[in-house]
N, C-alpha and C positions, 0 to 999 in steps of 0.2 A: 501270726496268721490272722487274716482279716475275718471279722465277724459279720455275718449277714444280719442286717436289721430291717425294720420297716421302711427305712430311708434308702436302702440300697438300690431298689429299682429306679428311684427318681435320680440318684447319682449317676447310675449307668446311662439313663436317658439323657442326662445333661452332658455327660462325656461324649455320647454318641452324636448329639446334635452340634456340640462345639467342634468335634472332630470333622463332621461333615462341612461345617461352615469354613474351617481352616483349609480343608481340602479343596473346596470350591475356590477359595481365594488364591491358593497356590496355583490352581489350574487357570484362573481368569486373568490374573495380574500379568503374566508374561504375554498373553494374547492382546491385552489392552495396550500394553507398552509397544508391542510390535506394530500395532495399528495407529500409534501416536496419540492414544487416549490417556494422556498422563493424569489428567484430573480425576477421571473415573478410577484409574489404577491406584492413585494416592488415596482416594476416598475408601476404596475396598480395603486397603491395608489399615487405614485409620479406624474404620468401623470394626474390623475384626479384632484389632488389638483392644479397642475399648471394651468390646463385648466379652472377650476372653478375660480381661482384667476385672470386670464387674461380676461376672458369673463364677469366676474361680475364687473370688474374695468372699470371706465370711462376714464382712462388715458392711458391705455396700448393699443392704437389703432394699432400700428405696430405689437405688439405681437400677436394680434388676426389673423394676416395673416401668421406669421412666426412660431409660436410655434407648431400648429398642424403638419405642415410639418417636423419640427425638431424631434418631438416625433415619428412620423412614420419612419423617417430616421434612428433613433436610434434603433427602434424595428425591422425593416425589412431589414436594410443594415448593420449598424455598429455592432449590436449584432451578427448576423450570421457570419460576417467576423471574429470577435474576437473568437467566439465559434469554428469556423473551424480551426483557428490558434491554439487554445487550444487542439483540438482533434489531430492535427498533432504531438503532443508531448505525446500522449497516445497510448495504444495498443487496443483501442476500435475497436472491429471487432467481427466476429462470433466466438463464444467460449470465448469471453472476454467482455461480456456485463454486467454480474452481479457484485455485490460487493463480497468481499472475503468470508464473512460469508455465504451468500446464495450459492455461488459456492461450498463451501465445503459440505454444506448440500446436494446439488444435487449430488455431487460426491459419498457421502456416501449412499444416498438413491437409486443410480443407480448401486450400487456395488453388487447387489444380483445375485447369480447364483444357478442353481439346486444342491440340496444337494446330490442327487444320480441320477442314470440314470432313475429310475422309481420313480419319486417323485410327480406325479400328483394323487390326491386323490378326491373321491366324497365328496361333502360338501354342507351344506345349509347356506345361509346367514340369520342371525337372529338379532333381537333386544332384549337386556336384558330388562325384564319387570321392574326391579328395577331402573337401571341406565340409560336406554335408549340408551346405546352405541351399536355400531354394533359389532357382533362377528361372527366367523366361527365355525360351528359345523361339525367336520371333522370325517369321517369314515376312520380309519387307516387300513392297510392290515391285521394286527393281530386281527382285530375285535373290538378294543378299539374305544370308541367315545370320541373325545377331543373337548373341547370348547376353542378356541383360542381368547384371548383378547390382548389389546394393551400392557398391563404390564405383563401378565402372561398367562399361559395355565393350564388346569386341565381336568382330566378324569371324564366324566359324568357317573353315574350309568345306567346300562341298563334298570332299572325300570323307569327311567325318559324319556326314548326314545320310541317312537312308530314308527315302520317301516311299509312302504307300502308294497304292494304285490311284487313290483319290487326290494325291498331291500333298497330303499332310505328312508331317515328320513322323517316321515310324521308330527311328532310333538315332542316338547321337553318341559318338565315342566320348567316354569320360563322364557321361551323365546317365542317370536313371530317370526315365520318363514316368510321371505319375498317371495312374488310371483315374477315371472319373470318381470312382469310390474313394480313392486315396485323397483326391482333391477336396471332396466333400468333408472328409474327416478333419482336414486342416484348413477349412474355409475361413475360420476366424483369423488365423495367422496370415493367409494369403490375401485376405481383403485389406489388410493394413500395409501390404508391401508396395513400395514405390521404387522401382528399380530403374537404373540409369539407361537413357536412350541416346545420350550425347547431346551437346549443345544446350545444356540446362533443360532438357526435356526428360520425361520419365514415362515408364510403362506401368500401368495398373491393370490388374485382372478384372474384367467386366463380366466375363461369362467363361464357362468351360470351353477352352480352346480359343478364346478371344481376348486380346489385350488392347488397350487404348493408349495412344501416345498423347501425353499431357505435358503442359507447361506450367510451371509454378508462377503464379501472379503476384504473391506477396513475399517479401524478404524482410527479416528482422535484424536490425543493427543493435547489438547489446550495448555497445559503448554509448551510443547516442539515445538509446531506448526509444527507437522509432521503427515503424513498419512502412515500407515503401511498396507501392503497387508498380511493378515492373512494366506494366502495359500502359498505364495512364500517367505515371509519375507522381500520383497523389501520395502525400506523406501523412501518416497517422501517428499522433502522439498521445500519451496517457493523460487522462484528465483526472479530476479529484473524486470521480464517482466510479472508478474501476473499469474504464473502457478506453480503447484506442479510438481517437477521433480525428478527422481531417480538419483542415482549416475551413472547409465549407460546412462542417457540422455532421458529416456522415460518420456513423458509429458502426464499428466492426463487432460482430458477435461471434463467439461468446466473449464476455468480459471476465473480470475476476471479483472476488469478494473483497470488500474494503469497508472501512468506516466512513460514513458520510455526514456525521454530525447530526444536525437538526433537519436535514434534508427531507426525510420522510414526514416529519411534523409539518414542515413547510408545504409539502405537496398536499397534505390534508387540509390545510387552512387556505392556501392560495389557488390550488388547481381546481377549476370549476368542475372537472369530471368527478372529483371525489368530495369536494366541499358540499355541493348542492345535494347530492343523494344522502350524504352523512347527516346533514341538518334534518332532512326529512326522517331518516331512520332514527336519529336520536330523539326527535320529538315523539315519534310513535313509541319508542322504548319507554320513556317516562310515562306516557299515557297508558301503555300496555301494563306496566308494572302497577301503576296506581289503581286502574280499573280491576285488575285481577285481585289485588289485596282487598279493595273496597267490596267487591261483589262476593267474594268467598268469605270475608269476614261477617257480612250481614246475614248471608245465607247460613253459615255455621252457627252464628249467634242465635238466630231465630229458631233453628232446629234444636239447639241446646236448651233454649227456653221452653220449647214445646215438650221435649222429652224429659225435662226436669220437673214437669208439672206433677204434683203429688197424687192426682187422681188418675194419671195415665197408667195403664196396665201394659205388661209385656215390653217394658223398657229395654231389657236386654236384647230382645229380638230385634227391635227397631235400631238400636245402636249398633248391633252386629251388621245389619244390612247397610247402614250408612258408612261403615268403615270399609266395605268391599272396595270401592274405587281407590282408597289409600293403600290397600293391600296388594292390588294388582300391579304387575310390572309396568312402569311408565312407558317403555317402548311398545309393549303390546297394546296398551290403551290408546296411544296416539295412532298407531297404525289401524286399529279398529275404527277409531273415529274418522280417519282419513277415508276408509272404505264407505262408512256411512254418509259421508258428504259427497260421494260420487254423483255427478250430475245426472247420469243415465240409469244407474242401477242402485244408487244409494238408498237405504232404508228411509232416510229423512225425507227425501223427495217423494218417495212412494206414499208415505204417510200423509203428507200435505197435498198430494196430487199435483205437483208442480215439477218443473225441471230448472230449479234455481242453480245458477253456476257458483256454487259455494266457494270453490277454490280458485276460480278464474276471474272473479269480480273483486276488485280491491275492497270495497265496503263489506261485501259478504264474507270475504276471506278473513278480514279482521274480526267480524262478528263470530265466525266459526272458531277462531283461536280463543276468543273470550269465553264462548260457550263451553268449549272443551276444557279450559282451565277452570271454569266455574265447577264443572263436574269433578275434576281431578283434585282441586284445592280445598273444596268445602269440607271433606272429612277431617282434614288437619285442623281447620279453624273450628269445626265442631268439637274436636277433642279438647282444644285448649280453652275454648269458651265454656265447655262443660265444667272443667276444673275451676275456672274463674268464678262461675255462677255458684257452684257448690261451696266456694270459699267465702261468698258474701255473708256478712253478718245478718243473721235472721232478726236480730234485735232492731237493726236499722229499718228493715222492711216492715216489721210489725209496727214499729213507731210511726212510720209513714202512713200505714193503713189506719191506725188509731186516729191520726190527725186528719183523716178524711181524704187522703190523696187518692186519686183515681188510678186504675191500672195503667193508663197511658202516661200519666205523670211519674208514676213509680218507674216505668220503663225508661222514659227520656231523661228524668232528673236524677235517678239513683242507679238503677241497674247498668244502663249503657255507660254513664261516665265512670263508674267504678270498674267495670270490666275493661274499658278502654285504657283506664289509668294503669291497671295491673298488666295489660297485654301489650302496651305501647312498645317495649323493646322487641317483643316477638313479631309484632306487625312491621316494625322497621327492618328486622332481619328477613321477614318474608318478602318485603319490597326489594331488598338487596338481592335476594335469591331469584326473584322473578325478573330482575333487571338483567340477569344473565342466564335466563331459562332457555338454554339452547335447544334442548329436546322438544319443548313445546312448539317451537317454530319449525325447526328442521324436519321433524318427522311428520308434521301435519301438512304444512304448506310448502316446505322447502324455501321459505322466504317469499314465495311468489304471491300474486302475479307480478311479473317484471315491471319495474319502473322504466318506461321506454327512454326517457331522457337520460337515464344513467348509463346507457350503453350495455346493459346486461350485468352490471356489477352490484345492483341492489334491487330489492323487491318491496312491495307495499307492506308486507307483513314482516320484513326483516327487523330484528332488533340489533343492537350494537354488536352483540357477540356473533350472531349469524352473519351479519355484514362483514365482520372480521374474517369469518371462515370463507366467505366468498372471495375476499381479497387475496387470502392466502393460497386457495386451492382451485377456484373455479372462474375467476374473473380475468378479463384482459387477454394478454397473449400468452400467459402462463402463471406460475406461482409467484406471488410477490410477498414473501415472508417479512421483509423489512417494513413495508407499508402496513401490513396486517398487524405487526407487532406494535407499531406506532398507535394504531387505533386501539389495540388491546390495552396498551399502556393508559390510554385515555379512559377506557372502560374500568380498568383497575382503580384509576384515581377517583372516579365517581363513586364506585362501590366502597372504596376506603373511606371517603368522606361520609357516606350514609352509615357505614359500620361504626365509625368513631362517634358519630352522633348517637347512634343506637346504644353504644357502651356507656356513654355519658348519661344518657336517659335512664338506662338500667341502673346505673350507680345511684342516680338521684332518687329513683323509686325505692331502692333498697335502704337508703338513709332516711326515708320518711318515717 
């Protein structure tokens, strides 16, 4: 008989959590496999097996703390980074999301056009009593009644049709006519129906009681892998960027997703539409990150020196007040500052008695971003500078005072160099962080005001990460994830270089 001990509740909790994890995996994996998400299904199985092994083992104590974090790191950091890198080498964008087979089906199904100028006919939607398929019973201008099916069309004898007083079809032998309510219930199905009208023509439902006679203009030859326009004779062949293109350069949409090698990087470098605004954005990104770190460091450093003065009273109160911006949610802070910069009703313009266009003038918008980041970033710098100052050797400072050094010389020759020396790795990390500080730009200015020459894909306050967001979601004719991933790849490379330098600097400081 099992004995209840002080460990029993924790054992039961562990069994319950592991059981919940395994149950979720058993439920999720079949769904993922049915959707073709084999990588995710495999990872779920792998992660569950590893967690079961570690937590049911009595020997893997360290693994119980490390493995969950590693698995989450792989799922939410490493995989997205690798996937983004992969997308940078594809044409994944609006118009290139489907696979080739589906894209060609969409092209063909969307290639219908009116057969004649007057090709709309009265018709009734019906169900065949024998097969249950949907059909259109069409009244042609010559008086014939045609039943249009998916595979064929045929003329119905007038004896099988009963007309209402207004001339519309009231009943048809062998068919159940659908009411308007019934048509609306299956509108999704009926909107995709293209039923035969004869002579390579089709009927499509355009309204309740109205069909249009259409002709298909594109045909696909699977053997030759070409699409032919039956009206003009133009031939479209697949290119190496996932599109069907004619000899004259006309491109059919949608295309399909495919790998394009270095094409996206080539666009960033060679295409004037992207290169010129990106150079401007990249320049501002370096300046923005540098000025934010510089101003917040000196503001935090001076505040730390002031509040570290031995004669100052109520230090805890002052320090608590200075920490408030750091404690506030970043989203709330940015939106509040955005309201304060409002040209007409913002409190800043009210205080200075002016109507400065803070967020619509390029120079003022950049100043607004820097001021806001000075307010938001100073508390962090104040905290780390306070720690660095308190760690300074009092003997060194006293020796400098005995030697007759003035307070300004002690500041510039001793305190500042020693603090900079100890905080250099953190300052480099702060620079890397601000290099990709998306919220600081997106929530305050949205990257604006627009750079007119960029065609709307870049703004004067955009940094590289917000420019990437514009390319991915808001610029051009749609979403261009491939191009945005290429720019993101560049952003990652720059931050990686900064981080590697920071780690090396940190290691050199530790070894001193």
